[in-house]
Structures are given as structure tokens and as C-alpha cells.
N, C-alpha and C positions, 0 to 999 in steps of 0.2 A: 644824677639830681645833685645840686650842691647840698654841704651842709647846713646853711641857713633854711634853705628850700623843705630838706628832710625833717628840720625842728618845727616849722610852719606846719607841714603835713601831720607830724605826729600831735603837735597841740590844738590844731584846729579840725583836723580830718577823724583824729582819734581823740575826742576831748577829754583833757586831764580832769581825773577826778570822777569821772562816770564810771560807776560800779556796776559790773554785770556778773550776777550770781551763777556758778557752776563752772565743770571742768571740761564740758564738752567743746568750748571753740578752742582752747587752749591745745587739748588733745588732737584734733582736727589739725590746728595749724602747726604742731610739731610732727605731726605725721607726715603731712605735705613735704616738711624741711628734713625728712628722714630720721628723725627723733634725736637730734644732737645733744640731748642730756643724757642718753645712754654711753656717752663716747667717755664718760671720766667719772670719777668718785665725787661724793658730795658730802657735806654737812649742811643740815636744815636747822633753821634758828627761827624761832617765833618768840613772843612774850610782849606784854602790855608796856612794858619799859626794857630797856637795856638788849634788846635784841641786836639793834645796830654795831653797838660797842664789841658785843660778843662775837659776833661775825666778824669785825675788825680783828679782833684778837685772834681767832681761828685763821685768818687769812695770813695773817705775818707768822704764827706758828708754822704753820705747811711750807711757807715761803723760806723761812730759816732753817726746816729740817730737809731742805733740797728739792721740793717738789717747784714744778712750775703750777701757779695757782690762779685760777679765775674766780669771779664772784659775781653776785648782783647784789646791789643795795638800795635802797630808796626811803624816802625821796633824796635827790641830790640837791645839794649846797647852791652852786653858782655853774655847775656845767652838768649837762647830761652823762658827758662821758664819765662822771665820778659813778655812777650806777655800775659800771661793767671794769672792775678793776684787774689787772694782770699784773701779777707779783707786786702789789701795791702800788702800781702805776696807773694813770689814766690810759686808755686805749686812745691810738691815733685816729684823727677824723676819716682817714683813709678807711682803715679797719670797720671804723663804725659804718659808712656807707656803703662799703661791700655787704656786710651783712645785713644793714638796712634794707637795702635793694631786693635782696632775696627774701627777705619776712613780707616787704611790701608787696611782692609778686603774688604771693601765695594768700595774704591777707586780702587783697583785693578780688581774688577769685573767691574766697568764701564771702566777700563782700555782696557777690552777685546773687546768693542765696537768700538774701533778705538780713533785716537787722538783728535778729535773733542770732545770727550766726556770724556777724560781724564783729572781729576782734577788738576788744577795748583797747584804750591806750596802755594799761598796765599789762593785758595779755600779750599785746604787741612788743611792749619792752622786754617782757618775760621770754619770749620767744628769741628776743634780740641777743640776750644775756647768753641763752644756753647756745646758740648760733655763733657768737663772738668765741665762747669759751672753746667749742668745737674747731673754729679756724685757728685758733691760736693753740691747738693741741696742748692744752692743759691736761694735768693729771689728777688735780683735785679743785673743787670749785665750792666756796662757802657762799649760801644762797641763804638769803633774808627773805622772811615771808613779807608780804603787803601789808595784809590786813586780816588778822584771824588765823586761818590756817586750813580748814576744813576743805572750803571752798575758794582758796588762795589759787592764783595760777601758777604759783612755784609749785603745788602740791602733787606734782605729777613724776617726782623723781622718787627713787628708793637710796636713801641717804646712808652712810655708814653710821652716823650717829643724829638722833632728832633732840632738839634742844627748847625746853620750853622756860625761859628766863624768870618770867613774872606772870601772875593773872590778877588785873585790877579790872574795876568798873572803865569802859571804854568804848567807843563806838556802839553804844548799847542799841540804837534803831536796827543795827546790822546783825550785832554778835549776840545781843541778847541783854535781859536786863538784871541779870544777877551773876554771881561769882561762877556758879555752875553751869550757865548755859555758855559763858565765855570760855571755860575751862575746856568746855567740849568742843567748841571750834579749835581752840587751840591743839587739844590732842589729836585732833584729826589729821595731825602731821607723822603720828605714830605709825610705824611701819612692822609688819610681822617678823619677827624674830631679828629686829634690830633694836640697840639699847637707846635708852632716851634719859637724858639729862635733866633735871629740874632745879630750880634757883628757891628762891624763899616764895613759896606759894601758899597762900591761904589754906587752912583745912577743909574747907567746903570744895575748893579748886582741886586740892590734892586728892581727895576721894575720887574725884570724876576722872582723874589722871591715871590713877593705878588701877582703876576698874578697865578702862580701856585699853591700858599697857598689858593687864592680865589676859584680856580676850585677845589680844594679838601676840603673847608669849614675848611680850618686848620687856627686858629687865629695865628696873627704874634705878638710877642712881641720884639721891637726893642731898642738895646742900646740908650740911649739919650732920648728915647721917651716914654717908657713904664718904664723903670727902668734905674738908674745911678749909677756912683761913683766918687768919688774924692780921690786923693792922699793927705795924711796927712803928710808922711815921705818917702823918700827911703833911706834905709840902707841895706846893704849886709846882706842877710839871715834874715832880720827882717824889712818888708817893712809893713807900716800902710795905710789902706785907711778907707773910710766911703762908706757905701752901701744905696743906696735908692731904695726900690721897695716895696713890701706888707710890709714888714717888714724894718726897719730901723737900721743899724747895724754901730755903731760908734767904731772907733778904732781896726778894724780888722786886725791882724796880719798875713800877707803873707809871708811864708818862702821862698816860689820860687822867683827868682830875674828877675828881667828887667821890664820895663816900659810897656809891654804888660802884665804881669801877672795880675795887677789889672784890666783889662779889662777881661780877662779868669776868674777871680774869680767872678767879678760881672754877667757874661754870666752862670756860673755854677749856681750861687746864685738864679739866675731868673727861671732857668730850674729845680732846685729843690723846690724852692716855689710853682710852678705848680704842684708838684708831691703831696707834703705835707707841712704843716707848720713848718716853721723853728724853732729850739730850737737854743738859743744864745749860750748858753755853749757848746753844742755839735759842733757848728759851728765854734767857737773859737779854740776849739781841732782839728778839721778837719784841717782848714788851716795851724795851727803850724806843723801838722803832715805830709802833703801833700809833696810828693817829686818823682821828675822825674829825673833820672841821665842824664848828658851830655847834660842839657839846661842851659846855663849859670851857670856851677857848677864849684867850686873851687875844685880839686881834686890832693892831693898831691902837692901844691902850683902851679898847672898849672890851667887855667881856659879854661873849655871846653864848647864848644858851638855847636847847631846843625843847625845852619842858613843854609838853602838849597835853598833859592831864594832871587832875589832883595828886595822884601819887608822884608824878615825876616833878611837881610844884614844891611838894614837902620835902624832897631830895635837894631841890635847887636852894631852898631856905637853909638846911642842914649845911649845905656846902658853903654857902656865904659866910655862913657864922664860923666854920673852921677856917675857912681861909681869909676871910676879910671882915672879921667881927668887928674891929673898931674903925672901919672907914665909914665915911660918909658916903651916900649912895643914893645916886638919882637913876630913872630908869626911862626908857622909850618902850611901850608897851602897845601891842595890837593882840588881837584873838579871831579867831574864827567863829562865825555863828553857832558852827555844829558842834561846840565843845562846851562842857560844863563851865561855863563863865563865872557863875558865882562862886562856885567851889575854889577855882584858880585865883580868882580875884581876890577873894577873902583872905587866902592864905599869903599871897605875895605881896600886894600892893602897900601894907602897913608896914614893910621893912624899909621902904625908901622915904627920904626928905621931899622929894619932888618927882612925879611921874607925868611923863607927856604921853597922852593916849593918842594914837594915830590909826588909819587905815591900813592893814595888810593888804598888800596887792594881789588880790583873790577874789573872784566870784563868791566865795563862800564868807565872805566879810563885807555884808552889806549894812548891817545895823552896829555902824562904829559909834553912834551918838548913845546907844543903850548902852554899849560898853562903858562910855564915857561916864554916864550917869551912874553904873555900878562901882565904877572906880572912885568917884567923888565919894561914895558912901566910905569908903575905907581908907582913903587916902589921908594925908598930913597936908598935901599940898598937890594939884593937880591943875593941867589944861589940856585942851583938846586942839591938836593941829592935822587936819584931816590930810594933807597932803604929806606922805612919807619923807619926800625928799626935804621940805621945808622943818619937818620934824627932827630929822638928820641934822640939818644945819644948827637949829636950836641946840639940841644935845651938846654937840661939838663946841658951842660958844660957852655953855654953862660950866661952872666951876663945882666938883666933887672929886672926891677920893677915887671913887668909882663909878664908872657909866654903864649900865647894864642894858642891853638889847635883848628882850626875854619874849621869845616865841619863835617857833621854826621857821615859819613862813616869812616872818619879819627878819630873822637873822640871815636867811637865806639871801633876800632883798638887799639887805643891808651891807653884807659880803660882798656883792657886786657892785654897789653903788659908792662906797665909803672910799675916800682918797682915790678915786679912779685918774 
């Protein structure tokens, strides 16, 4: 099967976005693959926000400490190959296809047992990540949870360290409508006798996490209690922090931008300290190299960001005021129907002089006119351009100090289309 045919198969045969609860399918699929996930050590990372960046920091920390490192990230920005990094690089299409054909073979055997046993897109991709890492002979893999934790397809590993970055209201129809319920789902990645690192977690959620950790004899390391950080300077592309853990690190340069990144960096450092002693020189190189596209990234003169819930929107505004306080700002905005539209829009939209509302290219963005009506209530000036291509062209023509594309799925698409 050719690469493009493989992508068509994944997106249409294994419909993207279809959620199947339970671990029995992924467990069966991995068993048929001879459990590739048991061939290397892992870090396992979940959280309402910050899990992608924390996963990336850990990946580069392990790489720069001399390990061959695999990983699993989601969603991808412009290529599915981004989901399966090896030492910070995309895998080849050939490596992808080799593992793909094997996973496809066993998935189709399971399909014959009926829809209930047919692996979803995410389950297929998760098995693919584990198989790629095995074929690449990695020593460590940094695994990001897709959704929640307890029933996420990644929750079949026994990690060196489990990490919960944040807990906030998100995906409430699936994870529950309270912080306690969401914390319970995320704490599902905690394993017996394995340490867990947590970031800034609300007290209601923290209580749940500590109780589950106690039941599993898993020691909790909490930001602000067992380790900490301080910001020395925010500068776009060069943010300086100090870290205080088992090792004290002064003047660490973090290239990823945003007030949340020092927190993510500290969480990653603590998790890595629990794995092995940190080498300062390797650590400085790791944080200079670490990069994740579409997360408060300046791309061809446009600021791209993946804020996807109210907590992330608040952080985004905080970052705008730190890095671009006095700039005139316009935005291209689209949002999925299953998100908390009113909370995000009410926070973000008043910040911009003009907003172009468009439809993200997704089956989960049908009610774009509803989005536009909500934006009108909070904007200084706005317009609706249903076609994202035309919306991009309009944004490119407009004058402003800062042009923002805000919403992850729109940023993904924009990244691929801009200046092709």
C-alpha cells in the first residue's frame, strides 16, 4: 500500500474522531503484535493543558542524555508522521508503511469479530506508535495521552513516571462534568509503585489524585511543594527560568513560548530527575532544541496557537499581553461545535481590533454561523467568511502589527495551506 492510500485508509476506514471506550481492543491488537510496548521504557503524560509540550520536553531531555527516543503525540499539525518522533525527527514514510501494514493486518482480523472489536483510528495509531518504536529499537518512549487517561488507548504501558500536568473542565460529555470526575479519569494512568508528577492542579482534583496514588503506593511529586521554578525573563523565543528540584538549574533557556511553558519545563525536569540524574549541559541543549509546531508559534509572520479550552484561552491572552502588549491585533478564528464556545469567545474576542470567523475543516464544525453570532456579541469588528482559503487570503491582505490564527484544527490546516 502506498503512503497516500494508507492515509485514506486511516481517515475513512478508521474514522478520525470516533471514540470507543475501553482497553480490550488495544490490548488484543497489541497482543497480536507481540506487545511491542514492552520492549522499552516509557514516560506517560496526561493533562487538560500542557501535556504535548511536557511530552516534547521529556523527549528532548532523554535524547540529549544519550538515549534513542521514540514517542507518540496527538493530534498532528500538518503530517501524521509528526505523531511518531524518533530523536526529535519525523520517521520516514517507509518506516511508517512497514509498521502500518502489520497493524492493518491484525486490525482487519479483529474487524471480522464485529464493530465492537474493530480498532478505532486512535487505537490503530497507538498500536502503530508502539510498533514503530519497537522496530526503531528505541530505549525510551515519551507517550502523550489522547483523551483523559483511564480508558485512553495509551494506558496499557507501565511507565517509569506518570505525569498529570493540569486538570480543568474539558470533554465533559466523555470525562465527566466536574473537576473530581475528570481528575479520576486522568489519575487512571497512575500505576502501582511508580511515581507520579503533578503540576498546578485544583484542590478538588488534587484530593482525587492523592487518594488514587495512595491506593497504588505511588509517591506524588507536586509542583510548588516538592519542586519549583521561577521566571527570570520572558522574551519571545528565549525565555529564561530557574529550576529547583534535586538539582538546581539557573538561567535555563526555554525556546517554547508562553507563561505556561516554564511550568511544563519544571514538570518535565522533575519527571526526568526521577528517572536518572540530570546532566546540566545536556539539559541546556535539550530546552534550546525542544520545539512543537503550532503552539504560540510565529510562522511566516502569523502567530499560530492551539488553545482549545477556556483555561488555554486565558493563558493565550496572558501570553499576548506579555509578548505583544502594545501591538494592534487581528484574528482568524474558528471553533469546533463540541467546545465551550461562549467561554472561549468571551475571553478571546475582545482582545482583537477585527476578527474573521471561518469554518474549521472538520465534521465537528457545522454550526459556524452560530459561532459568528456569538463573536459579534463580543467583538469590536468582525466578519464571516465561510471558506477558510478565502479567509486566509483576506487576513494576509489586512494591516495589523499581529495577525493571529487561533484554534488548533484551524492552525493545523493553516500551517499546510499558507504560502504553499
